[in-house]
SEVEXNU-135269 format. One line per 5 residues: number of its first residue (from 1); their letters; for each residue x negated, y negated, z negated of N, C-alpha, C. Coordinates in nm, 2 decimals, always signed. Layout:
% SEVEXNU-135269
NUM	A	X:Y:Z:X:Y:Z:X:Y:Z  ...;
//
This chain:
% SEVEXNU-135269
1	XXXXX	-1.07:-3.05:-1.99:-1.07:-2.91:-1.95:-1.13:-2.82:-2.06  -1.06:-2.72:-2.11:-1.11:-2.64:-2.22:-1.24:-2.57:-2.18  -1.34:-2.57:-2.28:-1.47:-2.52:-2.26:-1.51:-2.42:-2.37  -1.57:-2.31:-2.34:-1.61:-2.22:-2.45:-1.75:-2.17:-2.42  -1.83:-2.14:-2.52:-1.97:-2.08:-2.50:-1.96:-1.93:-2.52;
6	XXXXX	-2.03:-1.86:-2.44:-2.03:-1.71:-2.45:-2.17:-1.67:-2.50  -2.17:-1.55:-2.57:-2.30:-1.49:-2.61:-2.37:-1.43:-2.49  -2.50:-1.40:-2.50:-2.57:-1.35:-2.38:-2.57:-1.20:-2.36  -2.55:-1.12:-2.46:-2.55:-0.98:-2.45:-2.44:-0.93:-2.35  -2.47:-0.85:-2.25:-2.38:-0.82:-2.15:-2.25:-0.75:-2.20;
11	XXXXX	-2.27:-0.65:-2.28:-2.15:-0.58:-2.33:-2.07:-0.67:-2.42  -2.14:-0.74:-2.51:-2.06:-0.83:-2.60:-2.00:-0.94:-2.53  -2.07:-0.99:-2.43:-2.02:-1.10:-2.35:-1.88:-1.06:-2.28  -1.88:-0.94:-2.23:-1.75:-0.90:-2.16:-1.64:-0.89:-2.26  -1.66:-0.84:-2.37:-1.55:-0.83:-2.47:-1.51:-0.96:-2.52;
16	XXXXX	-1.62:-1.05:-2.54:-1.59:-1.18:-2.59:-1.51:-1.26:-2.49  -1.55:-1.25:-2.36:-1.48:-1.33:-2.26:-1.33:-1.30:-2.25  -1.30:-1.17:-2.26:-1.16:-1.12:-2.25:-1.09:-1.19:-2.37  -1.14:-1.18:-2.49:-1.07:-1.24:-2.60:-1.06:-1.39:-2.59  -1.17:-1.45:-2.55:-1.17:-1.60:-2.54:-1.07:-1.64:-2.43;
21	XXXXX	-1.07:-1.58:-2.32:-0.97:-1.61:-2.21:-0.83:-1.60:-2.27  -0.80:-1.49:-2.34:-0.67:-1.47:-2.40:-0.63:-1.58:-2.49  -0.73:-1.62:-2.58:-0.70:-1.73:-2.68:-0.68:-1.86:-2.61  -0.77:-1.89:-2.51:-0.75:-2.02:-2.44:-0.62:-2.02:-2.35  -0.60:-1.90:-2.30:-0.48:-1.89:-2.21:-0.35:-1.92:-2.29;
26	XXXXX	-0.35:-1.87:-2.42:-0.23:-1.89:-2.50:-0.20:-2.04:-2.52  -0.31:-2.12:-2.52:-0.29:-2.26:-2.54:-0.26:-2.34:-2.41  -0.29:-2.28:-2.30:-0.27:-2.35:-2.17:-0.17:-2.28:-2.08  -0.10:-2.18:-2.13:+0.00:-2.11:-2.06:-0.05:-2.04:-1.93  -0.18:-2.01:-1.93:-0.24:-1.93:-1.83:-0.24:-1.78:-1.86;
31	XXXXX	-0.22:-1.70:-1.76:-0.23:-1.55:-1.79:-0.37:-1.50:-1.77  -0.43:-1.42:-1.86:-0.57:-1.37:-1.84:-0.57:-1.24:-1.77  -0.47:-1.20:-1.70:-0.45:-1.06:-1.64:-0.57:-1.03:-1.55  -0.61:-1.12:-1.46:-0.71:-1.09:-1.37:-0.85:-1.06:-1.43  -0.89:-1.14:-1.53:-1.02:-1.11:-1.59:-1.01:-0.99:-1.68;
36	XXXXX	-0.90:-0.97:-1.75:-0.89:-0.86:-1.83:-0.90:-0.73:-1.75  -0.84:-0.73:-1.64:-0.84:-0.61:-1.55:-0.98:-0.57:-1.51  -1.07:-0.67:-1.50:-1.21:-0.64:-1.46:-1.28:-0.55:-1.55  -1.25:-0.56:-1.68:-1.33:-0.49:-1.78:-1.25:-0.39:-1.86  -1.13:-0.35:-1.81:-1.05:-0.25:-1.89:-1.12:-0.11:-1.88;
41	XXXXX	-1.11:-0.04:-1.99:-1.16:+0.10:-1.99:-1.05:+0.20:-1.96  -0.94:+0.16:-1.92:-0.83:+0.25:-1.87:-0.78:+0.19:-1.74  -0.69:+0.26:-1.68:-0.64:+0.22:-1.55:-0.58:+0.08:-1.56  -0.62:-0.02:-1.47:-0.57:-0.15:-1.48:-0.41:-0.16:-1.45  -0.35:-0.24:-1.54:-0.20:-0.25:-1.52:-0.16:-0.31:-1.39;
46	XXXXX	-0.24:-0.41:-1.34:-0.20:-0.48:-1.22:-0.25:-0.40:-1.10  -0.31:-0.28:-1.11:-0.34:-0.20:-1.00:-0.21:-0.16:-0.92  -0.22:-0.14:-0.79:-0.10:-0.11:-0.71:-0.08:+0.04:-0.72  +0.04:+0.08:-0.68:+0.07:+0.22:-0.67:-0.03:+0.29:-0.58  -0.07:+0.41:-0.62:-0.17:+0.49:-0.54:-0.31:+0.47:-0.60;
51	XXXXX	-0.33:+0.40:-0.71:-0.46:+0.39:-0.77:-0.51:+0.52:-0.82  -0.64:+0.54:-0.81:-0.70:+0.66:-0.87:-0.84:+0.63:-0.91  -0.89:+0.69:-1.02:-1.03:+0.66:-1.06:-1.12:+0.72:-0.96  -1.22:+0.63:-0.92:-1.31:+0.67:-0.81:-1.44:+0.72:-0.85  -1.48:+0.69:-0.98:-1.61:+0.73:-1.02:-1.61:+0.74:-1.17;
56	XXXXX	-1.69:+0.84:-1.23:-1.71:+0.85:-1.37:-1.82:+0.77:-1.42  -1.90:+0.71:-1.33:-2.01:+0.62:-1.38:-1.95:+0.49:-1.43  -2.03:+0.43:-1.52:-2.00:+0.29:-1.56:-2.07:+0.19:-1.48  -2.00:+0.08:-1.44:-1.87:+0.05:-1.48:-1.76:+0.13:-1.41  -1.65:+0.15:-1.46:-1.54:+0.23:-1.40:-1.48:+0.15:-1.29;
61	XXXXX	-1.46:+0.21:-1.17:-1.39:+0.15:-1.06:-1.27:+0.23:-1.03  -1.17:+0.17:-0.98:-1.05:+0.23:-0.94:-1.02:+0.21:-0.79  -0.99:+0.31:-0.72:-0.95:+0.30:-0.58:-0.81:+0.27:-0.57  -0.77:+0.17:-0.48:-0.63:+0.13:-0.47:-0.60:+0.11:-0.32  -0.47:+0.13:-0.29:-0.42:+0.10:-0.16:-0.42:-0.05:-0.14;
66	XXXXX	-0.45:-0.09:-0.01:-0.46:-0.23:+0.02:-0.32:-0.29:+0.02  -0.30:-0.40:-0.04:-0.17:-0.48:-0.03:-0.16:-0.53:+0.11  -0.03:-0.53:+0.17:-0.01:-0.58:+0.30:+0.08:-0.71:+0.29  +0.03:-0.81:+0.36:+0.11:-0.94:+0.37:+0.09:-0.99:+0.51  +0.20:-1.04:+0.58:+0.18:-1.10:+0.71:+0.09:-1.22:+0.70;
71	XXXXX	+0.01:-1.24:+0.81:-0.07:-1.36:+0.82:+0.02:-1.48:+0.81  -0.03:-1.58:+0.75:+0.03:-1.72:+0.74:+0.16:-1.72:+0.65  +0.18:-1.61:+0.57:+0.29:-1.62:+0.48:+0.24:-1.67:+0.34  +0.33:-1.69:+0.25:+0.29:-1.75:+0.12:+0.23:-1.64:+0.03  +0.11:-1.67:-0.02:+0.04:-1.57:-0.11:+0.11:-1.55:-0.24;
76	XXXXX	+0.13:-1.43:-0.29:+0.20:-1.40:-0.41:+0.13:-1.29:-0.49  +0.01:-1.25:-0.46:-0.05:-1.14:-0.52:-0.09:-1.17:-0.67  -0.12:-1.29:-0.70:-0.16:-1.32:-0.84:-0.11:-1.47:-0.87  -0.06:-1.49:-0.98:-0.01:-1.62:-1.02:-0.12:-1.72:-1.05  -0.23:-1.67:-1.09:-0.35:-1.75:-1.12:-0.47:-1.72:-1.03;
81	XXXXX	-0.56:-1.82:-1.02:-0.68:-1.80:-0.95:-0.80:-1.80:-1.05  -0.88:-1.70:-1.05:-1.00:-1.69:-1.13:-1.12:-1.70:-1.04  -1.20:-1.81:-1.07:-1.32:-1.84:-0.98:-1.44:-1.81:-1.06  -1.53:-1.72:-1.01:-1.65:-1.68:-1.07:-1.77:-1.76:-1.01  -1.82:-1.85:-1.09:-1.93:-1.93:-1.05:-2.06:-1.87:-1.10;
86	XXXXX	-2.18:-1.93:-1.08:-2.30:-1.88:-1.12:-2.31:-1.85:-1.27  -2.27:-1.95:-1.35:-2.28:-1.94:-1.50:-2.15:-1.97:-1.57  -2.04:-1.95:-1.50:-1.91:-1.98:-1.57:-1.80:-1.92:-1.49  -1.69:-1.91:-1.55:-1.56:-1.87:-1.49:-1.46:-1.98:-1.51  -1.38:-2.00:-1.40:-1.27:-2.09:-1.41:-1.14:-2.01:-1.39;
91	XXXXX	-1.04:-2.04:-1.46:-0.91:-1.98:-1.44:-0.80:-2.08:-1.45  -0.71:-2.08:-1.35:-0.61:-2.19:-1.35:-0.49:-2.14:-1.27  -0.38:-2.21:-1.29:-0.26:-2.19:-1.21:-0.27:-2.29:-1.09  -0.29:-2.25:-0.97:-0.32:-2.34:-0.86:-0.21:-2.44:-0.84  -0.25:-2.56:-0.81:-0.15:-2.67:-0.77:-0.14:-2.67:-0.62;
96	XXXXX	-0.22:-2.59:-0.55:-0.22:-2.59:-0.41:-0.14:-2.47:-0.36  -0.09:-2.48:-0.23:-0.03:-2.36:-0.17:-0.14:-2.27:-0.13  -0.11:-2.14:-0.13:-0.20:-2.03:-0.09:-0.14:-1.96:+0.03  -0.22:-1.94:+0.14:-0.17:-1.89:+0.26:-0.24:-1.76:+0.29  -0.16:-1.65:+0.31:-0.22:-1.52:+0.34:-0.29:-1.51:+0.47;
101	XXXXX	-0.40:-1.45:+0.47:-0.47:-1.41:+0.60:-0.55:-1.28:+0.57  -0.54:-1.18:+0.66:-0.63:-1.06:+0.65:-0.58:-0.95:+0.56  -0.46:-0.95:+0.51:-0.41:-0.85:+0.42:-0.35:-0.74:+0.51  -0.44:-0.65:+0.56:-0.40:-0.56:+0.66:-0.37:-0.42:+0.60  -0.29:-0.34:+0.67:-0.29:-0.19:+0.65:-0.26:-0.12:+0.77;
106	XXXXX	-0.27:+0.01:+0.77:-0.27:+0.10:+0.89:-0.13:+0.11:+0.95  -0.03:+0.07:+0.87:+0.11:+0.09:+0.92:+0.16:-0.04:+0.99  +0.08:-0.14:+1.01:+0.12:-0.26:+1.07:+0.02:-0.30:+1.18  +0.07:-0.35:+1.29:-0.02:-0.39:+1.40:-0.08:-0.53:+1.36  -0.20:-0.56:+1.42:-0.26:-0.68:+1.39:-0.33:-0.73:+1.52;
111	XXXXX	-0.36:-0.86:+1.52:-0.42:-0.92:+1.64:-0.57:-0.88:+1.65  -0.61:-0.84:+1.77:-0.75:-0.81:+1.79:-0.81:-0.90:+1.90  -0.94:-0.92:+1.89:-1.01:-1.00:+1.99:-1.14:-1.06:+1.94  -1.21:-1.13:+2.02:-1.34:-1.18:+1.98:-1.33:-1.30:+1.88  -1.43:-1.32:+1.81:-1.44:-1.44:+1.72:-1.56:-1.52:+1.76;
116	XXXXX	-1.58:-1.65:+1.72:-1.70:-1.72:+1.76:-1.82:-1.66:+1.70  -1.94:-1.68:+1.76:-2.06:-1.62:+1.73:-2.10:-1.62:+1.59  -2.09:-1.74:+1.52:-2.13:-1.75:+1.38:-2.02:-1.73:+1.28  -1.90:-1.69:+1.33:-1.79:-1.68:+1.24:-1.81:-1.58:+1.13  -1.86:-1.46:+1.17:-1.87:-1.35:+1.07:-1.98:-1.38:+0.97;
121	XXXXX	-2.09:-1.44:+1.01:-2.19:-1.48:+0.91:-2.14:-1.58:+0.81  -2.07:-1.68:+0.86:-2.01:-1.79:+0.77:-1.91:-1.73:+0.68  -1.83:-1.64:+0.73:-1.73:-1.57:+0.65:-1.79:-1.49:+0.54  -1.90:-1.42:+0.57:-1.97:-1.35:+0.46:-2.03:-1.44:+0.36  -2.09:-1.55:+0.40:-2.14:-1.65:+0.30:-2.03:-1.69:+0.20;
126	XXXXX	-1.91:-1.71:+0.26:-1.79:-1.75:+0.17:-1.76:-1.64:+0.07  -1.77:-1.52:+0.12:-1.73:-1.40:+0.04:-1.83:-1.39:-0.08  -1.96:-1.42:-0.05:-2.07:-1.40:-0.15:-2.04:-1.49:-0.27  -2.00:-1.62:-0.25:-1.98:-1.71:-0.36:-1.90:-1.83:-0.31  -1.80:-1.87:-0.40:-1.77:-1.81:-0.52:-1.68:-1.69:-0.51;
131	XXXXX	-1.69:-1.59:-0.60:-1.60:-1.48:-0.60:-1.47:-1.52:-0.66  -1.36:-1.48:-0.60:-1.22:-1.51:-0.65:-1.15:-1.38:-0.69  -1.09:-1.39:-0.81:-1.00:-1.28:-0.86:-1.07:-1.14:-0.86  -1.19:-1.14:-0.90:-1.26:-1.01:-0.91:-1.19:-0.91:-1.01  -1.17:-0.79:-0.97:-1.10:-0.69:-1.05:-1.18:-0.56:-1.05;
136	XXXXX	-1.15:-0.47:-1.15:-1.21:-0.34:-1.16:-1.17:-0.25:-1.04  -1.05:-0.26:-1.00:-1.01:-0.17:-0.89:-1.07:-0.22:-0.76  -1.08:-0.13:-0.66:-1.12:-0.17:-0.53:-1.03:-0.11:-0.42  -1.01:-0.19:-0.31:-0.93:-0.15:-0.20:-1.02:-0.08:-0.10  -0.98:+0.03:-0.05:-1.06:+0.10:+0.06:-1.00:+0.06:+0.19;
141	XXXXX	-1.08:+0.07:+0.29:-1.04:+0.03:+0.43:-0.94:+0.13:+0.48  -0.82:+0.09:+0.52:-0.72:+0.18:+0.57:-0.75:+0.23:+0.71  -0.85:+0.18:+0.78:-0.88:+0.21:+0.91:-1.00:+0.30:+0.93  -1.06:+0.34:+0.82:-1.18:+0.43:+0.82:-1.15:+0.56:+0.75  -1.08:+0.65:+0.82:-1.04:+0.78:+0.76:-1.15:+0.87:+0.73;
146	XXXXX	-1.27:+0.85:+0.79:-1.38:+0.94:+0.76:-1.47:+0.89:+0.65  -1.44:+0.77:+0.60:-1.52:+0.72:+0.48:-1.49:+0.80:+0.36  -1.58:+0.84:+0.28:-1.55:+0.91:+0.15:-1.46:+0.83:+0.07  -1.37:+0.90:+0.00:-1.27:+0.84:-0.08:-1.32:+0.75:-0.19  -1.44:+0.78:-0.24:-1.49:+0.70:-0.35:-1.60:+0.60:-0.30;
151	XXXXX	-1.60:+0.57:-0.17:-1.70:+0.48:-0.12:-1.64:+0.34:-0.09  -1.70:+0.24:-0.15:-1.67:+0.10:-0.13:-1.74:+0.06:+0.00  -1.68:-0.03:+0.07:-1.75:-0.09:+0.19:-1.85:-0.19:+0.14  -1.97:-0.19:+0.20:-2.07:-0.29:+0.16:-2.15:-0.34:+0.28  -2.22:-0.45:+0.26:-2.29:-0.51:+0.37:-2.41:-0.58:+0.31;
156	XXXXX	-2.52:-0.59:+0.39:-2.64:-0.66:+0.35:-2.62:-0.81:+0.38  -2.67:-0.89:+0.28:-2.67:-1.03:+0.29:-2.80:-1.08:+0.24  -2.85:-1.20:+0.29:-2.98:-1.25:+0.24:-2.99:-1.25:+0.08  -2.88:-1.26:+0.02:-2.88:-1.27:-0.13:-2.88:-1.13:-0.19  -2.86:-1.02:-0.11:-2.85:-0.89:-0.16:-2.73:-0.81:-0.10;
161	XXXXX	-2.71:-0.69:-0.15:-2.60:-0.61:-0.10:-2.47:-0.67:-0.16  -2.37:-0.68:-0.07:-2.24:-0.73:-0.11:-2.14:-0.62:-0.10  -2.06:-0.60:-0.20:-1.96:-0.50:-0.21:-1.82:-0.56:-0.18  -1.75:-0.50:-0.09:-1.62:-0.56:-0.04:-1.50:-0.48:-0.10  -1.39:-0.55:-0.12:-1.27:-0.48:-0.15:-1.22:-0.50:-0.30;
166	XXXXX	-1.29:-0.58:-0.38:-1.25:-0.60:-0.51:-1.25:-0.75:-0.55  -1.26:-0.84:-0.45:-1.25:-0.98:-0.47:-1.17:-1.04:-0.35  -1.15:-1.17:-0.37:-1.08:-1.25:-0.26:-1.16:-1.37:-0.23  -1.12:-1.45:-0.13:-1.18:-1.57:-0.10:-1.07:-1.68:-0.09  -1.12:-1.81:-0.10:-1.03:-1.92:-0.08:-1.10:-2.01:+0.02;
171	XXXXX	-1.03:-2.06:+0.12:-1.08:-2.15:+0.22:-0.99:-2.26:+0.24  -1.03:-2.39:+0.21:-0.94:-2.50:+0.23:-0.89:-2.51:+0.37  -0.76:-2.53:+0.38:-0.69:-2.53:+0.51:-0.65:-2.67:+0.54  -0.58:-2.74:+0.46:-0.53:-2.88:+0.48:-0.51:-2.93:+0.34  -0.49:-3.06:+0.32:-0.47:-3.11:+0.19:-0.35:-3.04:+0.12;
176	XXXXX	-0.38:-2.98:+0.00:-0.28:-2.91:-0.07:-0.25:-2.77:-0.03  -0.34:-2.71:+0.05:-0.32:-2.57:+0.09:-0.46:-2.50:+0.12  -0.46:-2.38:+0.08:-0.58:-2.29:+0.10:-0.54:-2.16:+0.16  -0.63:-2.11:+0.24:-0.62:-1.97:+0.29:-0.66:-1.88:+0.18  -0.59:-1.77:+0.16:-0.63:-1.66:+0.06:-0.64:-1.53:+0.14;
181	XXXXX	-0.76:-1.47:+0.13:-0.79:-1.35:+0.20:-0.87:-1.25:+0.11  -0.85:-1.12:+0.14:-0.93:-1.02:+0.06:-1.07:-1.02:+0.12  -1.17:-0.98:+0.04:-1.31:-0.98:+0.09:-1.33:-0.87:+0.20  -1.24:-0.77:+0.21:-1.24:-0.68:+0.32:-1.22:-0.74:+0.46  -1.18:-0.86:+0.46:-1.15:-0.93:+0.59:-1.28:-0.93:+0.68;
186	XXXXX	-1.40:-0.94:+0.62:-1.52:-0.94:+0.69:-1.53:-0.80:+0.77  -1.50:-0.70:+0.70:-1.51:-0.56:+0.76:-1.41:-0.55:+0.87  -1.29:-0.60:+0.85:-1.18:-0.59:+0.95:-1.23:-0.66:+1.08  -1.29:-0.78:+1.06:-1.34:-0.85:+1.18:-1.45:-0.78:+1.25  -1.55:-0.74:+1.18:-1.67:-0.68:+1.24:-1.66:-0.54:+1.28;
191	XXXXX	-1.58:-0.46:+1.21:-1.57:-0.32:+1.24:-1.44:-0.28:+1.32  -1.34:-0.36:+1.31:-1.21:-0.32:+1.37:-1.15:-0.43:+1.46  -1.24:-0.53:+1.49:-1.20:-0.63:+1.59:-1.08:-0.72:+1.55  -1.05:-0.72:+1.42:-0.94:-0.81:+1.38:-0.97:-0.96:+1.41  -0.88:-1.02:+1.47:-0.89:-1.17:+1.50:-0.80:-1.24:+1.41;
196	XXXXX	-0.85:-1.31:+1.31:-0.76:-1.39:+1.23:-0.69:-1.51:+1.30  -0.59:-1.57:+1.25:-0.53:-1.68:+1.31:-0.63:-1.79:+1.34  -0.61:-1.87:+1.45:-0.70:-1.97:+1.50:-0.73:-2.07:+1.39  -0.62:-2.11:+1.31:-0.64:-2.21:+1.21:-0.73:-2.16:+1.10  -0.73:-2.03:+1.07:-0.82:-1.98:+0.97:-0.97:-1.98:+1.02;
201	XXXXX	-0.98:-1.94:+1.15:-1.12:-1.94:+1.21:-1.18:-2.08:+1.20  -1.09:-2.18:+1.24:-1.14:-2.32:+1.23:-1.18:-2.36:+1.09  -1.09:-2.32:+0.99:-1.12:-2.36:+0.85:-1.25:-2.30:+0.80  -1.28:-2.17:+0.84:-1.40:-2.11:+0.80:-1.52:-2.18:+0.86  -1.51:-2.22:+0.99:-1.62:-2.28:+1.05:-1.65:-2.42:+0.99;
206	XXXXX	-1.55:-2.48:+0.93:-1.57:-2.61:+0.87:-1.58:-2.61:+0.72  -1.59:-2.49:+0.66:-1.58:-2.47:+0.52:-1.69:-2.54:+0.44  -1.64:-2.60:+0.33:-1.74:-2.66:+0.23:-1.70:-2.61:+0.10  -1.79:-2.52:+0.04:-1.76:-2.46:-0.09:-1.77:-2.56:-0.20  -1.79:-2.68:-0.18:-1.79:-2.79:-0.28:-1.65:-2.80:-0.35;
211	XXXXX	-1.55:-2.73:-0.30:-1.42:-2.74:-0.36:-1.42:-2.69:-0.51  -1.52:-2.62:-0.55:-1.52:-2.57:-0.69:-1.59:-2.67:-0.78  -1.64:-2.78:-0.74:-1.71:-2.88:-0.82:-1.61:-2.94:-0.92  -1.67:-3.00:-1.02:-1.59:-3.07:-1.13:-1.50:-3.18:-1.07  -1.56:-3.25:-0.97:-1.48:-3.36:-0.91:-1.38:-3.32:-0.81;
216	XXXXX	-1.37:-3.19:-0.78:-1.29:-3.14:-0.67:-1.14:-3.16:-0.71  -1.06:-3.21:-0.61:-0.91:-3.22:-0.64:-0.84:-3.08:-0.64  -0.91:-2.98:-0.61:-0.85:-2.84:-0.61:-0.85:-2.78:-0.75  -0.94:-2.83:-0.84:-0.94:-2.77:-0.97:-0.86:-2.86:-1.07  -0.75:-2.80:-1.13:-0.67:-2.88:-1.21:-0.74:-2.92:-1.34;
221	XXXXX	-0.70:-3.02:-1.41:-0.76:-3.07:-1.53:-0.75:-2.98:-1.64  -0.65:-2.89:-1.64:-0.63:-2.80:-1.75:-0.68:-2.66:-1.73  -0.77:-2.64:-1.63:-0.83:-2.51:-1.60:-0.91:-2.46:-1.72  -0.90:-2.33:-1.75:-0.97:-2.27:-1.85:-1.11:-2.25:-1.80  -1.21:-2.29:-1.87:-1.35:-2.28:-1.83:-1.43:-2.20:-1.93;
226	XXXX	-1.49:-2.09:-1.89:-1.58:-2.01:-1.98:-1.72:-2.03:-1.93  -1.81:-2.08:-2.01:-1.95:-2.10:-1.97:-2.04:-2.00:-2.04  -2.15:-1.97:-1.97:-2.25:-1.87:-2.02:-2.39:-1.94:-2.04  -2.45:-1.91:-2.16:-2.58:-1.96:-2.19:-2.69:-1.88:-2.11;
//
């Protein structure tokens, strides 16, 4: 598995990581588009139509319309998965199937109903770490018309405030398949009574985030690994 060491200065680290990811990707046929978009100083190329700059403060965030995909369809939003761990990033082209859950918008109906008592808390723990496919742009909730246009959805967690709408999650479903959901799914469940498919609820309740470990069968041997001192 390719490994690289990064410098510790925040600004230099970001620039170095982008360059290093690109260099390593060139040798492993991975695309660095996800990580590059996180730190662009202009509008991200992979942003969806309807993107607009949400704030002049640094870092720059871009507001984007939420992508819509039917539940339990094949995920196609990004060809690669980028996993942000505590002191490293992994990027790879998944060998597993990815199944859409929770990619909602206001023009499509969705299932509503109660979820198990601990479901929302467990789901939030999954959102906190590891972060998947983090990007500079953020998706606003399409069901909150009174929320300011430049306001990201956030929630308190024992680890600190969590911002929703610019990352994804992965939850093992069955051998060779993972559920792929936007981090806004927690808000949809708790604020708008969205009830995800039963198999997703079951997978969340049984989730083990050990899938990101070195010995995990989910991480391919040729994954690009960027480590931080």
